[in-house]
A tleap script that builds the chain and sets N, CA, C and O, in Angstrom:
source leaprc.protein.ff14SB
mol = sequence {
  NMET TYR ARG LEU PHE ASN TRP GLY ILE GLU
  GLY VAL GLN TYR ILE ILE ASN GLU LYS GLY
  GLN ARG ASP LEU PRO GLU GLY TYR ASN THR
  GLU GLN HIE SER PHE SER SER ASN PHE TRP
  GLY GLY ARG MET ASP LYS PHE GLU LEU LYS
  TYR PRO SER ALA THR ILE ILE ASP ASN TRP
  LYS GLU ILE TYR ASP ASN PHE GLU SER TYR
  ALA LYS PRO TYR ARG TYR GLY ARG PHE VAL
  PHE ASP LYS SER SER VAL GLU SER GLU LEU
  ALA ALA LEU SER ASP VAL ILE ASN ARG TYR
  LEU PRO ALA ILE CYS VAL GLY LYS ALA GLY
  ASP PRO ALA ALA ALA VAL GLU ALA PHE ARG
  ARG GLU LEU LYS LEU ALA GLY TYR ASP LYS
  VAL LEU GLU GLU VAL GLN ARG GLN LEU THR
  GLU PHE LYS ASN SER LEU CASP
}
set mol.1.N position { 90.895 103.033 111.676 }
set mol.1.CA position { 93.060 102.517 111.245 }
set mol.1.C position { 93.487 103.215 110.761 }
set mol.1.O position { 94.627 103.373 111.198 }
set mol.2.N position { 93.192 104.049 109.761 }
set mol.2.CA position { 94.091 105.664 109.640 }
set mol.2.C position { 94.686 106.246 110.786 }
set mol.2.O position { 95.822 105.889 111.100 }
set mol.3.N position { 94.171 106.965 111.355 }
set mol.3.CA position { 94.229 107.552 112.567 }
set mol.3.C position { 95.536 107.071 113.060 }
set mol.3.O position { 96.640 107.615 113.041 }
set mol.4.N position { 94.970 105.388 113.713 }
set mol.4.CA position { 96.160 104.749 114.689 }
set mol.4.C position { 97.497 104.291 114.061 }
set mol.4.O position { 98.410 104.040 114.848 }
set mol.5.N position { 97.722 104.151 112.722 }
set mol.5.CA position { 98.870 104.117 111.702 }
set mol.5.C position { 99.354 105.396 112.051 }
set mol.5.O position { 100.390 105.417 112.716 }
set mol.6.N position { 98.617 106.887 111.624 }
set mol.6.CA position { 99.529 107.583 111.690 }
set mol.6.C position { 99.892 108.256 113.014 }
set mol.6.O position { 101.005 108.537 113.458 }
set mol.7.N position { 99.078 108.381 113.361 }
set mol.7.CA position { 99.199 108.765 115.159 }
set mol.7.C position { 98.991 108.314 116.701 }
set mol.7.O position { 99.085 108.835 117.813 }
set mol.8.N position { 98.643 107.003 116.127 }
set mol.8.CA position { 98.548 106.143 117.532 }
set mol.8.C position { 97.663 105.724 118.364 }
set mol.8.O position { 97.050 104.907 117.677 }
set mol.9.N position { 97.273 105.728 119.183 }
set mol.9.CA position { 95.733 105.715 120.106 }
set mol.9.C position { 95.180 106.670 120.131 }
set mol.9.O position { 95.884 107.677 120.207 }
set mol.10.N position { 93.986 106.819 120.092 }
set mol.10.CA position { 93.369 108.613 120.681 }
set mol.10.C position { 93.474 108.300 121.878 }
set mol.10.O position { 93.702 107.201 122.383 }
set mol.11.N position { 93.251 109.591 122.476 }
set mol.11.CA position { 93.399 109.943 124.112 }
set mol.11.C position { 94.878 109.293 124.529 }
set mol.11.O position { 95.125 109.462 125.723 }
set mol.12.N position { 95.640 108.769 123.978 }
set mol.12.CA position { 97.330 108.424 124.964 }
set mol.12.C position { 98.228 108.793 124.175 }
set mol.12.O position { 99.278 109.300 124.571 }
set mol.13.N position { 97.910 108.567 122.789 }
set mol.13.CA position { 99.508 109.362 121.724 }
set mol.13.C position { 98.854 111.181 121.469 }
set mol.13.O position { 99.552 112.194 121.525 }
set mol.14.N position { 97.612 111.129 121.242 }
set mol.14.CA position { 97.228 112.058 120.529 }
set mol.14.C position { 95.377 112.316 121.121 }
set mol.14.O position { 94.596 111.482 121.579 }
set mol.15.N position { 95.165 113.957 120.831 }
set mol.15.CA position { 93.220 113.841 121.283 }
set mol.15.C position { 93.259 114.989 119.723 }
set mol.15.O position { 94.273 115.498 119.245 }
set mol.16.N position { 91.849 115.136 119.221 }
set mol.16.CA position { 91.801 116.156 118.409 }
set mol.16.C position { 91.265 117.277 119.545 }
set mol.16.O position { 90.272 116.876 120.152 }
set mol.17.N position { 91.622 118.266 119.838 }
set mol.17.CA position { 91.071 119.314 120.310 }
set mol.17.C position { 89.558 120.321 119.633 }
set mol.17.O position { 88.936 119.931 118.646 }
set mol.18.N position { 89.350 121.062 120.072 }
set mol.18.CA position { 87.876 121.952 120.050 }
set mol.18.C position { 88.436 122.612 118.698 }
set mol.18.O position { 87.585 122.747 117.819 }
set mol.19.N position { 89.331 122.910 118.490 }
set mol.19.CA position { 89.797 123.636 116.701 }
set mol.19.C position { 90.083 122.711 115.556 }
set mol.19.O position { 90.628 123.090 114.520 }
set mol.20.N position { 89.657 121.367 115.809 }
set mol.20.CA position { 89.653 119.999 115.172 }
set mol.20.C position { 91.409 119.504 115.072 }
set mol.20.O position { 91.853 118.545 114.441 }
set mol.21.N position { 91.995 120.265 115.709 }
set mol.21.CA position { 93.824 119.986 115.718 }
set mol.21.C position { 94.004 118.792 116.331 }
set mol.21.O position { 93.423 118.548 117.388 }
set mol.22.N position { 94.814 117.923 115.749 }
set mol.22.CA position { 95.772 117.076 116.581 }
set mol.22.C position { 96.959 117.785 117.681 }
set mol.22.O position { 98.069 118.315 117.640 }
set mol.23.N position { 95.629 117.299 118.915 }
set mol.23.CA position { 97.332 117.711 119.725 }
set mol.23.C position { 97.705 116.578 121.116 }
set mol.23.O position { 97.423 115.380 121.163 }
set mol.24.N position { 98.200 117.156 121.853 }
set mol.24.CA position { 98.731 115.901 122.640 }
set mol.24.C position { 97.570 116.097 124.329 }
set mol.24.O position { 97.110 117.134 124.805 }
set mol.25.N position { 97.413 114.454 124.897 }
set mol.25.CA position { 96.237 115.130 125.244 }
set mol.25.C position { 96.803 115.114 127.082 }
set mol.25.O position { 97.900 114.771 127.525 }
set mol.26.N position { 96.017 115.439 127.562 }
set mol.26.CA position { 96.321 115.900 129.254 }
set mol.26.C position { 97.200 114.858 129.835 }
set mol.26.O position { 96.713 113.734 129.957 }
set mol.27.N position { 98.721 115.113 130.305 }
set mol.27.CA position { 98.976 114.164 131.002 }
set mol.27.C position { 99.665 113.258 130.525 }
set mol.27.O position { 100.034 112.246 131.120 }
set mol.28.N position { 100.004 113.715 128.832 }
set mol.28.CA position { 101.266 112.738 127.708 }
set mol.28.C position { 102.462 112.879 128.431 }
set mol.28.O position { 102.708 113.847 129.151 }
set mol.29.N position { 103.273 111.837 128.228 }
set mol.29.CA position { 104.915 111.783 128.842 }
set mol.29.C position { 105.297 111.248 127.717 }
set mol.29.O position { 104.892 110.134 127.385 }
set mol.30.N position { 106.149 111.981 126.955 }
set mol.30.CA position { 106.885 111.700 125.945 }
set mol.30.C position { 106.963 110.416 126.143 }
set mol.30.O position { 106.217 109.607 125.591 }
set mol.31.N position { 108.434 109.941 127.445 }
set mol.31.CA position { 108.826 108.831 127.437 }
set mol.31.C position { 107.795 107.201 127.450 }
set mol.31.O position { 107.915 106.009 127.169 }
set mol.32.N position { 106.931 108.043 127.906 }
set mol.32.CA position { 105.602 106.566 127.950 }
set mol.32.C position { 104.730 106.673 126.782 }
set mol.32.O position { 104.045 105.653 126.707 }
set mol.33.N position { 104.471 107.535 125.799 }
set mol.33.CA position { 103.577 107.617 125.474 }
set mol.33.C position { 103.699 108.398 123.468 }
set mol.33.O position { 102.899 108.775 122.612 }
set mol.34.N position { 105.378 108.250 123.628 }
set mol.34.CA position { 105.903 108.675 122.419 }
set mol.34.C position { 105.135 107.540 121.015 }
set mol.34.O position { 104.913 106.334 121.119 }
set mol.35.N position { 104.962 108.130 120.206 }
set mol.35.CA position { 104.838 107.472 119.199 }
set mol.35.C position { 105.236 108.280 117.693 }
set mol.35.O position { 104.996 109.446 117.379 }
set mol.36.N position { 105.944 107.180 116.889 }
set mol.36.CA position { 106.583 107.988 115.411 }
set mol.36.C position { 105.784 106.368 114.555 }
set mol.36.O position { 105.579 105.169 114.742 }
set mol.37.N position { 105.565 107.649 113.426 }
set mol.37.CA position { 104.859 106.710 111.890 }
set mol.37.C position { 105.805 107.050 111.123 }
set mol.37.O position { 106.605 107.908 111.497 }
set mol.38.N position { 105.880 106.627 110.256 }
set mol.38.CA position { 106.401 106.731 108.726 }
set mol.38.C position { 105.259 106.344 107.414 }
set mol.38.O position { 105.421 105.556 106.483 }
set mol.39.N position { 104.382 106.987 107.652 }
set mol.39.CA position { 103.081 106.104 106.826 }
set mol.39.C position { 102.859 106.670 105.603 }
set mol.39.O position { 101.660 106.770 105.343 }
set mol.40.N position { 103.743 107.147 104.610 }
set mol.40.CA position { 103.841 108.427 103.875 }
set mol.40.C position { 103.037 107.823 102.900 }
set mol.40.O position { 102.029 108.307 102.384 }
set mol.41.N position { 103.663 106.495 102.636 }
set mol.41.CA position { 103.092 105.650 101.319 }
set mol.41.C position { 101.987 104.908 101.394 }
set mol.41.O position { 101.680 104.006 100.615 }
set mol.42.N position { 101.260 105.352 102.514 }
set mol.42.CA position { 99.467 105.177 102.664 }
set mol.42.C position { 98.957 106.271 102.859 }
set mol.42.O position { 97.728 106.334 102.878 }
set mol.43.N position { 99.710 107.400 103.052 }
set mol.43.CA position { 98.674 108.906 103.271 }
set mol.43.C position { 97.520 108.873 102.318 }
set mol.43.O position { 97.529 108.466 101.156 }
set mol.44.N position { 96.331 109.469 103.142 }
set mol.44.CA position { 95.595 110.110 101.886 }
set mol.44.C position { 94.574 110.850 102.592 }
set mol.44.O position { 93.982 110.509 103.616 }
set mol.45.N position { 94.373 112.476 101.550 }
set mol.45.CA position { 94.433 113.381 101.965 }
set mol.45.C position { 92.788 113.427 102.383 }
set mol.45.O position { 92.575 114.435 103.058 }
set mol.46.N position { 92.002 112.902 102.245 }
set mol.46.CA position { 91.160 112.464 102.671 }
set mol.46.C position { 90.146 112.203 104.006 }
set mol.46.O position { 88.989 112.463 104.338 }
set mol.47.N position { 91.533 111.411 104.639 }
set mol.47.CA position { 91.256 110.743 105.931 }
set mol.47.C position { 92.271 111.982 106.663 }
set mol.47.O position { 92.343 111.732 107.866 }
set mol.48.N position { 92.861 112.903 106.398 }
set mol.48.CA position { 93.685 114.018 107.043 }
set mol.48.C position { 93.307 114.674 107.926 }
set mol.48.O position { 92.110 114.786 107.663 }
set mol.49.N position { 93.548 115.394 109.136 }
set mol.49.CA position { 92.913 116.329 109.462 }
set mol.49.C position { 92.543 117.914 108.300 }
set mol.49.O position { 93.206 118.240 107.315 }
set mol.50.N position { 91.223 118.673 108.897 }
set mol.50.CA position { 92.126 119.791 107.683 }
set mol.50.C position { 92.548 120.729 108.622 }
set mol.50.O position { 92.460 121.872 108.172 }
set mol.51.N position { 92.840 120.687 109.402 }
set mol.51.CA position { 93.626 121.178 110.521 }
set mol.51.C position { 94.745 120.583 111.062 }
set mol.51.O position { 94.469 119.632 111.793 }
set mol.52.N position { 96.615 120.978 110.870 }
set mol.52.CA position { 97.128 119.836 111.559 }
set mol.52.C position { 97.597 120.234 112.889 }
set mol.52.O position { 97.127 121.214 113.467 }
set mol.53.N position { 98.605 119.420 113.432 }
set mol.53.CA position { 98.971 119.486 114.702 }
set mol.53.C position { 98.853 120.872 115.313 }
set mol.53.O position { 98.891 121.942 114.705 }
set mol.54.N position { 98.693 120.659 116.710 }
set mol.54.CA position { 98.083 121.973 117.677 }
set mol.54.C position { 100.179 122.267 117.529 }
set mol.54.O position { 100.747 123.357 117.450 }
set mol.55.N position { 100.662 121.223 117.538 }
set mol.55.CA position { 102.006 121.250 118.170 }
set mol.55.C position { 102.701 121.600 116.944 }
set mol.55.O position { 103.928 121.548 116.868 }
set mol.56.N position { 102.014 121.925 116.063 }
set mol.56.CA position { 103.132 122.483 114.905 }
set mol.56.C position { 103.542 123.351 114.383 }
set mol.56.O position { 102.439 123.864 114.194 }
set mol.57.N position { 104.502 124.336 113.745 }
set mol.57.CA position { 104.765 125.909 113.714 }
set mol.57.C position { 103.646 126.802 113.395 }
set mol.57.O position { 102.741 126.356 112.690 }
set mol.58.N position { 103.590 128.137 113.875 }
set mol.58.CA position { 102.183 128.732 113.797 }
set mol.58.C position { 102.142 128.997 111.961 }
set mol.58.O position { 101.022 128.925 111.455 }
set mol.59.N position { 102.922 129.189 111.350 }
set mol.59.CA position { 102.304 129.775 109.859 }
set mol.59.C position { 102.654 128.124 109.040 }
set mol.59.O position { 103.646 127.863 108.360 }
set mol.60.N position { 101.327 127.058 109.426 }
set mol.60.CA position { 100.984 126.139 109.210 }
set mol.60.C position { 100.051 126.123 107.660 }
set mol.60.O position { 100.199 125.399 106.675 }
set mol.61.N position { 99.013 127.289 107.939 }
set mol.61.CA position { 97.733 127.494 107.305 }
set mol.61.C position { 98.994 127.946 105.619 }
set mol.61.O position { 98.903 127.468 104.488 }
set mol.62.N position { 99.843 128.807 106.056 }
set mol.62.CA position { 100.602 129.909 104.836 }
set mol.62.C position { 101.351 128.633 104.640 }
set mol.62.O position { 102.153 128.827 103.726 }
set mol.63.N position { 101.431 127.573 105.035 }
set mol.63.CA position { 103.139 126.562 104.236 }
set mol.63.C position { 101.533 125.676 102.878 }
set mol.63.O position { 101.339 125.705 101.663 }
set mol.64.N position { 100.779 125.014 104.137 }
set mol.64.CA position { 99.235 124.377 103.311 }
set mol.64.C position { 99.015 125.184 101.675 }
set mol.64.O position { 99.252 124.844 100.516 }
set mol.65.N position { 98.477 126.320 102.290 }
set mol.65.CA position { 97.982 126.854 100.729 }
set mol.65.C position { 98.825 127.251 99.569 }
set mol.65.O position { 98.484 127.120 98.394 }
set mol.66.N position { 100.031 127.780 100.017 }
set mol.66.CA position { 101.167 127.350 99.242 }
set mol.66.C position { 101.213 125.887 98.919 }
set mol.66.O position { 101.630 125.839 97.762 }
set mol.67.N position { 101.087 125.177 99.172 }
set mol.67.CA position { 101.610 123.615 98.584 }
set mol.67.C position { 100.690 123.284 98.253 }
set mol.67.O position { 100.705 122.416 97.380 }
set mol.68.N position { 99.210 123.844 98.821 }
set mol.68.CA position { 97.802 123.760 97.669 }
set mol.68.C position { 98.242 124.136 96.412 }
set mol.68.O position { 98.265 123.168 95.651 }
set mol.69.N position { 98.550 125.031 95.976 }
set mol.69.CA position { 98.567 126.048 95.039 }
set mol.69.C position { 99.542 125.385 93.811 }
set mol.69.O position { 99.643 125.775 92.648 }
set mol.70.N position { 100.211 124.265 94.469 }
set mol.70.CA position { 100.878 124.110 92.870 }
set mol.70.C position { 100.572 122.456 93.068 }
set mol.70.O position { 100.931 121.683 92.180 }
set mol.71.N position { 99.937 121.993 94.196 }
set mol.71.CA position { 99.921 120.493 94.554 }
set mol.71.C position { 99.110 119.436 92.865 }
set mol.71.O position { 98.154 119.831 92.197 }
set mol.72.N position { 99.764 118.361 92.677 }
set mol.72.CA position { 98.616 117.479 91.613 }
set mol.72.C position { 98.760 116.289 92.517 }
set mol.72.O position { 99.677 116.005 93.288 }
set mol.73.N position { 97.277 115.455 92.155 }
set mol.73.CA position { 97.084 114.420 92.120 }
set mol.73.C position { 97.950 113.057 91.501 }
set mol.73.O position { 97.957 113.075 90.270 }
set mol.74.N position { 98.559 112.078 92.000 }
set mol.74.CA position { 99.746 111.246 92.277 }
set mol.74.C position { 98.452 110.503 90.777 }
set mol.74.O position { 97.299 110.073 90.784 }
set mol.75.N position { 99.551 110.724 89.685 }
set mol.75.CA position { 98.811 109.959 88.767 }
set mol.75.C position { 99.240 108.456 88.593 }
set mol.75.O position { 98.817 107.944 87.556 }
set mol.76.N position { 99.887 107.768 89.290 }
set mol.76.CA position { 100.713 107.017 89.341 }
set mol.76.C position { 99.901 105.924 90.182 }
set mol.76.O position { 100.085 104.724 89.978 }
set mol.77.N position { 99.108 106.335 91.017 }
set mol.77.CA position { 98.289 105.775 92.059 }
set mol.77.C position { 97.179 104.757 91.607 }
set mol.77.O position { 96.799 103.865 92.366 }
set mol.78.N position { 96.712 104.917 90.431 }
set mol.78.CA position { 95.627 103.484 90.080 }
set mol.78.C position { 96.606 102.662 89.264 }
set mol.78.O position { 96.168 101.727 88.594 }
set mol.79.N position { 98.131 102.995 89.276 }
set mol.79.CA position { 98.776 101.663 88.490 }
set mol.79.C position { 98.395 100.395 89.267 }
set mol.79.O position { 98.412 100.136 90.471 }
set mol.80.N position { 98.138 99.878 88.467 }
set mol.80.CA position { 98.397 97.509 89.072 }
set mol.80.C position { 99.195 96.822 88.069 }
set mol.80.O position { 98.858 96.725 86.889 }
set mol.81.N position { 100.240 96.360 88.559 }
set mol.81.CA position { 101.065 95.871 88.013 }
set mol.81.C position { 100.028 94.492 87.514 }
set mol.81.O position { 99.233 94.130 88.381 }
set mol.82.N position { 100.001 93.714 86.170 }
set mol.82.CA position { 99.971 92.374 86.084 }
set mol.82.C position { 100.955 91.258 85.881 }
set mol.82.O position { 101.552 91.015 84.833 }
set mol.83.N position { 101.030 90.722 86.821 }
set mol.83.CA position { 102.305 89.647 86.927 }
set mol.83.C position { 102.108 88.617 86.398 }
set mol.83.O position { 102.732 87.691 86.915 }
set mol.84.N position { 101.558 88.385 85.654 }
set mol.84.CA position { 101.399 86.811 85.101 }
set mol.84.C position { 102.326 86.536 84.320 }
set mol.84.O position { 102.674 85.360 84.206 }
set mol.85.N position { 102.878 87.431 83.679 }
set mol.85.CA position { 104.369 87.117 82.582 }
set mol.85.C position { 105.293 86.817 83.278 }
set mol.85.O position { 106.111 86.009 82.839 }
set mol.86.N position { 105.424 87.283 84.367 }
set mol.86.CA position { 106.502 86.876 85.107 }
set mol.86.C position { 106.614 86.322 86.562 }
set mol.86.O position { 107.564 86.474 87.330 }
set mol.87.N position { 105.565 85.715 86.761 }
set mol.87.CA position { 105.171 85.041 88.104 }
set mol.87.C position { 106.613 83.704 88.220 }
set mol.87.O position { 107.397 83.870 89.155 }
set mol.88.N position { 106.725 83.147 87.787 }
set mol.88.CA position { 108.405 82.363 88.015 }
set mol.88.C position { 109.262 83.061 88.130 }
set mol.88.O position { 110.028 82.682 89.016 }
set mol.89.N position { 109.682 84.367 87.432 }
set mol.89.CA position { 110.819 85.309 88.085 }
set mol.89.C position { 110.773 85.509 88.968 }
set mol.89.O position { 111.764 85.213 89.637 }
set mol.90.N position { 109.428 86.255 89.763 }
set mol.90.CA position { 108.681 86.750 90.951 }
set mol.90.C position { 109.058 85.843 92.089 }
set mol.90.O position { 109.487 86.336 93.132 }
set mol.91.N position { 108.916 84.495 91.940 }
set mol.91.CA position { 109.264 83.606 92.556 }
set mol.91.C position { 110.367 83.221 92.842 }
set mol.91.O position { 110.773 82.572 93.806 }
set mol.92.N position { 110.955 83.715 91.811 }
set mol.92.CA position { 112.397 83.191 92.037 }
set mol.92.C position { 113.201 84.272 92.349 }
set mol.92.O position { 114.394 83.967 92.369 }
set mol.93.N position { 112.929 85.581 92.630 }
set mol.93.CA position { 113.818 86.341 93.269 }
set mol.93.C position { 112.871 86.860 94.498 }
set mol.93.O position { 113.260 87.752 95.253 }
set mol.94.N position { 111.694 86.278 94.626 }
set mol.94.CA position { 111.779 86.170 96.659 }
set mol.94.C position { 112.711 84.922 97.146 }
set mol.94.O position { 113.368 84.980 98.185 }
set mol.95.N position { 112.702 84.173 96.576 }
set mol.95.CA position { 113.887 83.011 96.834 }
set mol.95.C position { 115.249 83.328 97.352 }
set mol.95.O position { 115.873 82.921 98.332 }
set mol.96.N position { 115.562 84.299 96.264 }
set mol.96.CA position { 117.232 84.780 96.541 }
set mol.96.C position { 116.825 86.030 97.218 }
set mol.96.O position { 117.874 86.675 97.195 }
set mol.97.N position { 116.132 86.604 97.679 }
set mol.97.CA position { 115.649 87.255 98.387 }
set mol.97.C position { 116.124 87.329 99.767 }
set mol.97.O position { 117.034 87.928 100.342 }
set mol.98.N position { 114.888 86.246 100.213 }
set mol.98.CA position { 114.820 85.561 101.108 }
set mol.98.C position { 116.051 85.100 101.854 }
set mol.98.O position { 116.346 85.327 103.028 }
set mol.99.N position { 116.898 84.213 100.686 }
set mol.99.CA position { 118.355 83.683 101.535 }
set mol.99.C position { 119.460 84.594 101.406 }
set mol.99.O position { 120.580 84.097 101.522 }
set mol.100.N position { 119.352 86.047 101.149 }
set mol.100.CA position { 120.296 86.682 101.286 }
set mol.100.C position { 120.248 87.582 102.200 }
set mol.100.O position { 120.977 87.703 103.184 }
set mol.101.N position { 118.963 88.517 101.702 }
set mol.101.CA position { 118.870 89.781 102.338 }
set mol.101.C position { 119.042 89.961 103.507 }
set mol.101.O position { 119.798 90.871 103.846 }
set mol.102.N position { 118.342 89.085 104.571 }
set mol.102.CA position { 118.514 88.945 105.695 }
set mol.102.C position { 119.424 89.537 106.755 }
set mol.102.O position { 119.380 90.336 107.690 }
set mol.103.N position { 120.724 88.309 105.792 }
set mol.103.CA position { 121.680 88.334 106.857 }
set mol.103.C position { 122.714 89.381 106.148 }
set mol.103.O position { 123.833 89.448 106.656 }
set mol.104.N position { 122.394 90.308 104.873 }
set mol.104.CA position { 122.925 90.961 104.740 }
set mol.104.C position { 122.439 92.125 105.653 }
set mol.104.O position { 123.404 92.476 106.334 }
set mol.105.N position { 121.629 92.670 105.867 }
set mol.105.CA position { 120.635 93.672 106.404 }
set mol.105.C position { 121.049 93.591 107.947 }
set mol.105.O position { 120.691 94.538 108.648 }
set mol.106.N position { 121.981 92.244 108.719 }
set mol.106.CA position { 121.774 92.539 109.816 }
set mol.106.C position { 123.405 91.867 110.020 }
set mol.106.O position { 123.896 91.203 110.933 }
set mol.107.N position { 124.101 92.511 108.396 }
set mol.107.CA position { 125.924 92.010 108.741 }
set mol.107.C position { 125.807 90.784 109.555 }
set mol.107.O position { 126.085 90.651 110.747 }
set mol.108.N position { 125.200 89.618 108.447 }
set mol.108.CA position { 125.774 88.028 109.766 }
set mol.108.C position { 126.190 87.667 107.748 }
set mol.108.O position { 126.343 86.469 107.510 }
set mol.109.N position { 126.303 88.392 106.816 }
set mol.109.CA position { 126.555 87.691 105.761 }
set mol.109.C position { 128.236 87.357 105.246 }
set mol.109.O position { 128.493 86.941 104.116 }
set mol.110.N position { 129.279 87.626 106.296 }
set mol.110.CA position { 130.766 87.405 105.693 }
set mol.110.C position { 130.921 88.913 105.235 }
set mol.110.O position { 130.178 89.888 105.350 }
set mol.111.N position { 131.829 88.780 104.827 }
set mol.111.CA position { 132.193 90.025 103.553 }
set mol.111.C position { 130.980 90.439 102.703 }
set mol.111.O position { 130.610 90.243 101.545 }
set mol.112.N position { 130.611 90.972 103.576 }
set mol.112.CA position { 129.514 92.678 102.904 }
set mol.112.C position { 129.601 93.102 101.003 }
set mol.112.O position { 128.764 93.773 100.398 }
set mol.113.N position { 130.528 92.637 100.570 }
set mol.113.CA position { 131.171 93.213 99.546 }
set mol.113.C position { 130.725 92.074 98.771 }
set mol.113.O position { 130.216 92.165 97.653 }
set mol.114.N position { 130.913 91.106 99.340 }
set mol.114.CA position { 131.060 89.529 98.583 }
set mol.114.C position { 129.338 89.183 98.324 }
set mol.114.O position { 128.676 88.866 97.336 }
set mol.115.N position { 129.032 89.432 99.772 }
set mol.115.CA position { 127.612 89.144 99.599 }
set mol.115.C position { 126.609 89.845 98.952 }
set mol.115.O position { 125.533 89.452 98.502 }
set mol.116.N position { 127.110 90.921 98.969 }
set mol.116.CA position { 126.143 92.152 97.682 }
set mol.116.C position { 126.462 91.741 96.679 }
set mol.116.O position { 125.513 91.790 95.896 }
set mol.117.N position { 127.596 91.214 96.118 }
set mol.117.CA position { 127.847 91.157 94.609 }
set mol.117.C position { 127.591 89.844 94.296 }
set mol.117.O position { 127.946 89.601 93.143 }
set mol.118.N position { 126.885 88.450 95.141 }
set mol.118.CA position { 127.016 87.537 94.935 }
set mol.118.C position { 125.208 87.787 95.192 }
set mol.118.O position { 124.630 87.463 94.154 }
set mol.119.N position { 124.330 88.210 96.156 }
set mol.119.CA position { 123.242 88.634 96.057 }
set mol.119.C position { 122.534 89.137 94.498 }
set mol.119.O position { 121.539 88.747 93.888 }
set mol.120.N position { 123.605 90.215 94.200 }
set mol.120.CA position { 123.459 90.851 93.250 }
set mol.120.C position { 123.019 89.542 91.774 }
set mol.120.O position { 121.920 89.338 91.256 }
set mol.121.N position { 124.169 88.983 91.517 }
set mol.121.CA position { 124.483 88.832 91.086 }
set mol.121.C position { 123.170 87.325 90.880 }
set mol.121.O position { 122.618 87.202 89.787 }
set mol.122.N position { 122.925 86.589 91.739 }
set mol.122.CA position { 122.019 85.870 92.178 }
set mol.122.C position { 120.144 86.591 91.360 }
set mol.122.O position { 119.301 85.949 90.734 }
set mol.123.N position { 120.142 87.764 91.674 }
set mol.123.CA position { 118.979 88.415 91.400 }
set mol.123.C position { 119.068 88.338 90.042 }
set mol.123.O position { 118.000 87.981 89.544 }
set mol.124.N position { 120.193 88.597 89.031 }
set mol.124.CA position { 119.757 88.795 87.479 }
set mol.124.C position { 119.354 87.392 87.566 }
set mol.124.O position { 118.207 87.236 87.148 }
set mol.125.N position { 120.049 86.073 88.065 }
set mol.125.CA position { 120.030 85.282 87.504 }
set mol.125.C position { 118.586 84.457 87.239 }
set mol.125.O position { 118.207 83.831 86.249 }
set mol.126.N position { 117.982 84.698 88.444 }
set mol.126.CA position { 116.825 84.938 89.240 }
set mol.126.C position { 115.322 85.789 87.939 }
set mol.126.O position { 114.124 85.677 88.203 }
set mol.127.N position { 115.778 86.436 86.847 }
set mol.127.CA position { 115.012 87.479 86.006 }
set mol.127.C position { 115.155 88.617 86.608 }
set mol.127.O position { 114.276 89.422 86.301 }
set mol.128.N position { 115.775 88.919 87.203 }
set mol.128.CA position { 115.814 90.491 87.755 }
set mol.128.C position { 115.024 91.683 86.429 }
set mol.128.O position { 114.005 92.373 86.462 }
set mol.129.N position { 116.002 91.482 85.452 }
set mol.129.CA position { 116.302 92.505 84.436 }
set mol.129.C position { 114.599 91.966 83.495 }
set mol.129.O position { 113.897 92.667 82.766 }
set mol.130.N position { 114.449 90.832 83.813 }
set mol.130.CA position { 112.991 90.218 82.966 }
set mol.130.C position { 111.416 90.876 83.262 }
set mol.130.O position { 110.423 90.938 82.537 }
set mol.131.N position { 111.688 91.361 84.761 }
set mol.131.CA position { 110.669 91.758 85.218 }
set mol.131.C position { 110.969 93.133 85.740 }
set mol.131.O position { 110.058 93.682 86.359 }
set mol.132.N position { 112.369 93.925 85.554 }
set mol.132.CA position { 111.640 95.227 85.586 }
set mol.132.C position { 111.879 95.655 84.062 }
set mol.132.O position { 112.221 96.806 83.787 }
set mol.133.N position { 111.690 94.713 83.123 }
set mol.133.CA position { 111.435 95.837 81.420 }
set mol.133.C position { 109.970 95.463 81.771 }
set mol.133.O position { 109.163 96.312 81.394 }
set mol.134.N position { 109.428 94.360 82.421 }
set mol.134.CA position { 107.922 93.809 82.203 }
set mol.134.C position { 107.126 95.153 83.067 }
set mol.134.O position { 106.059 95.644 82.699 }
set mol.135.N position { 107.909 95.595 84.276 }
set mol.135.CA position { 107.587 96.637 85.148 }
set mol.135.C position { 107.149 97.740 84.094 }
set mol.135.O position { 106.003 98.018 83.742 }
set mol.136.N position { 108.704 98.465 83.558 }
set mol.136.CA position { 108.935 99.494 82.886 }
set mol.136.C position { 108.122 99.326 81.192 }
set mol.136.O position { 108.022 100.345 80.508 }
set mol.137.N position { 107.707 98.274 80.770 }
set mol.137.CA position { 107.207 98.361 79.557 }
set mol.137.C position { 105.280 98.958 80.488 }
set mol.137.O position { 104.926 100.135 80.557 }
set mol.138.N position { 104.534 97.889 80.973 }
set mol.138.CA position { 103.121 98.894 81.758 }
set mol.138.C position { 103.080 99.819 82.331 }
set mol.138.O position { 101.999 100.400 82.434 }
set mol.139.N position { 104.336 100.374 82.985 }
set mol.139.CA position { 103.985 101.667 83.574 }
set mol.139.C position { 104.075 102.852 82.517 }
set mol.139.O position { 103.524 103.948 82.614 }
set mol.140.N position { 104.925 102.374 81.442 }
set mol.140.CA position { 105.249 103.462 80.154 }
set mol.140.C position { 103.690 103.524 79.228 }
set mol.140.O position { 103.301 104.492 78.575 }
set mol.141.N position { 103.072 102.385 79.376 }
set mol.141.CA position { 101.891 101.963 78.605 }
set mol.141.C position { 100.668 102.916 79.452 }
set mol.141.O position { 100.013 103.761 78.842 }
set mol.142.N position { 100.499 102.682 80.734 }
set mol.142.CA position { 99.959 103.032 81.627 }
set mol.142.C position { 100.171 104.481 81.470 }
set mol.142.O position { 99.128 104.895 80.964 }
set mol.143.N position { 100.994 105.479 81.644 }
set mol.143.CA position { 101.177 106.476 81.402 }
set mol.143.C position { 100.584 107.206 79.883 }
set mol.143.O position { 99.751 108.106 79.771 }
set mol.144.N position { 101.384 106.421 78.726 }
set mol.144.CA position { 100.713 106.410 78.039 }
set mol.144.C position { 99.113 106.828 77.644 }
set mol.144.O position { 98.641 107.655 76.864 }
set mol.145.N position { 98.561 105.912 78.507 }
set mol.145.CA position { 96.483 106.281 78.310 }
set mol.145.C position { 95.950 107.327 79.119 }
set mol.145.O position { 94.740 107.538 79.192 }
set mol.146.N position { 97.126 108.232 79.953 }
set mol.146.CA position { 97.170 109.174 80.731 }
set mol.146.C position { 97.024 110.527 80.263 }
set mol.146.O position { 96.391 111.524 80.611 }
set mol.147.N position { 97.884 110.193 79.291 }
set mol.147.CA position { 97.880 111.661 78.433 }
set mol.147.C position { 97.195 111.876 77.199 }
set mol.147.O position { 97.248 112.975 76.647 }
savepdb mol mol.pdb
quit
């Protein structure tokens, strides 16, 4: 699943060549087989290929080695927000988002400045600040537990 989300269908959008690199399959046609993904939020190094794409720049190993010399694990990856104290606010925020955001995003909300202002006002009334405060409190507590 990880490869599917990142690179597409093996044999159609990519192959793994004899060097262990992601490469383009024989007969690959950009107009028919092109695939693009922006899955950085789901990146998991244990599923990445040891050797990157064969179509990448020649000095990839030097770049990767340099990155590995200063890379650090993402400390907040284990943070899980406990929403129990703000569930009603989250429900109200969800309602406001569902009412305003689709029309704003596609330009169907009339005057955009007025629509965004109303959206922000409704978010405040729905409890945005309380939720933000709770998220920050929990993140700070989590961070302090790591130090």
